[in-house]
C-alpha positions as a Markdown table, in Angstrom:
| # | Residue | x | y | z |
|---|---|---|---|---|
| 1 | Unk | 93.4 | -154.5 | -29.2 |
| 2 | Unk | 93.8 | -153.6 | -25.6 |
| 3 | Unk | 91.0 | -153.2 | -23.0 |
| 4 | Unk | 88.3 | -153.4 | -25.7 |
| 5 | Unk | 87.9 | -156.8 | -27.3 |
| 6 | Unk | 87.3 | -157.0 | -31.1 |
| 7 | Unk | 86.0 | -160.1 | -32.8 |
| 8 | Unk | 85.4 | -159.7 | -36.5 |
| 9 | Unk | 83.3 | -162.9 | -36.6 |
| 10 | Unk | 80.9 | -161.6 | -33.9 |
| 11 | Unk | 80.8 | -158.0 | -35.3 |
| 12 | Unk | 81.7 | -158.1 | -39.1 |
| 13 | Unk | 80.1 | -154.6 | -39.5 |
| 14 | Unk | 82.7 | -153.1 | -37.2 |
| 15 | Unk | 86.1 | -152.2 | -38.6 |
| 16 | Unk | 89.2 | -150.8 | -36.9 |
| 17 | Unk | 90.8 | -148.2 | -39.1 |
| 18 | Unk | 93.9 | -147.5 | -36.9 |
| 19 | Unk | 95.0 | -149.2 | -33.8 |
| 20 | Unk | 97.8 | -148.8 | -31.4 |
| 21 | Unk | 99.4 | -150.9 | -28.7 |
| 22 | Unk | 97.5 | -150.8 | -25.5 |
| 23 | Unk | 99.4 | -153.0 | -23.2 |
| 24 | Unk | 102.8 | -152.7 | -21.6 |
| 25 | Unk | 103.2 | -149.1 | -22.6 |
| 26 | Unk | 106.1 | -147.5 | -20.8 |
| 27 | Unk | 104.8 | -144.2 | -19.3 |
| 28 | Unk | 106.0 | -141.6 | -16.9 |
| 29 | Unk | 104.2 | -141.5 | -13.5 |
| 30 | Unk | 102.2 | -138.3 | -13.1 |
| 31 | Unk | 104.6 | -137.0 | -10.4 |
| 32 | Unk | 107.4 | -137.5 | -12.8 |
| 33 | Unk | 109.8 | -139.5 | -10.5 |
| 34 | Unk | 109.5 | -142.9 | -12.1 |
| 35 | Unk | 108.2 | -144.9 | -15.1 |
| 36 | Unk | 105.8 | -147.8 | -15.1 |
| 37 | Unk | 104.0 | -150.1 | -17.7 |
| 38 | Unk | 100.4 | -149.1 | -18.3 |
| 39 | Unk | 97.7 | -151.0 | -20.0 |
| 40 | Unk | 94.4 | -150.1 | -21.7 |
| 41 | Unk | 92.8 | -147.9 | -24.3 |
| 42 | Unk | 93.7 | -144.8 | -22.2 |
| 43 | Unk | 97.3 | -145.5 | -23.3 |
| 44 | Unk | 96.7 | -146.3 | -26.9 |
| 45 | Unk | 94.4 | -143.4 | -27.8 |
| 46 | Unk | 97.2 | -140.8 | -27.3 |
| 47 | Unk | 99.4 | -142.7 | -29.7 |
| 48 | Unk | 96.8 | -142.4 | -32.5 |
| 49 | Unk | 96.1 | -138.8 | -31.5 |
| 50 | Unk | 99.8 | -138.0 | -31.8 |
| 51 | Unk | 99.7 | -139.5 | -35.3 |
| 52 | Unk | 97.0 | -137.0 | -36.3 |
| 53 | Unk | 98.9 | -134.1 | -34.6 |
| 54 | Unk | 102.1 | -135.0 | -36.5 |
| 55 | Unk | 100.2 | -135.0 | -39.8 |
| 56 | Unk | 98.6 | -131.7 | -39.0 |
| 57 | Unk | 102.0 | -130.1 | -38.1 |
| 58 | Unk | 103.4 | -131.2 | -41.5 |
| 59 | Unk | 100.2 | -130.3 | -43.5 |
| 60 | Unk | 98.6 | -127.4 | -41.6 |
| 61 | Unk | 96.1 | -126.6 | -44.3 |
| 62 | Unk | 94.5 | -130.0 | -44.3 |
| 63 | Unk | 91.0 | -130.4 | -42.9 |
| 64 | Unk | 90.3 | -132.9 | -40.1 |
| 65 | Unk | 88.6 | -135.1 | -42.7 |
| 66 | Unk | 91.7 | -135.0 | -44.9 |
| 67 | Unk | 94.0 | -135.9 | -42.0 |
| 68 | Unk | 91.7 | -138.8 | -41.1 |
| 69 | Unk | 91.7 | -140.0 | -44.8 |
| 70 | Unk | 95.5 | -139.8 | -44.9 |
| 71 | Unk | 95.9 | -141.8 | -41.7 |
| 72 | Unk | 93.5 | -144.4 | -42.9 |
| 73 | Unk | 95.1 | -144.6 | -46.4 |
| 74 | Unk | 98.7 | -144.7 | -45.4 |
| 75 | Unk | 98.7 | -146.8 | -42.3 |
| 76 | Unk | 100.0 | -150.3 | -42.9 |
| 77 | Unk | 97.8 | -153.4 | -42.4 |
| 78 | Unk | 99.4 | -155.6 | -39.9 |
| 79 | Unk | 98.1 | -158.6 | -38.1 |
| 80 | Unk | 100.2 | -160.4 | -35.5 |
| 81 | Unk | 101.2 | -164.0 | -36.3 |
């Protein structure tokens, strides 16, 4: 996780369905003349949103709930060593 800290021992009722990197994300500066490394959930949320957009472009008749279910079902469980 990035700017938000998640500890399953402190909050076992919470569960992260999909996560994305939130640190050292190479992004284009708003003026467009250079790149920099950004950190935080503001950088990880667009990655997960893009995942939904890609799914919707491939399956345009799916409802938002179906897109969410597909993302939750087909993402791979990965925990860093």
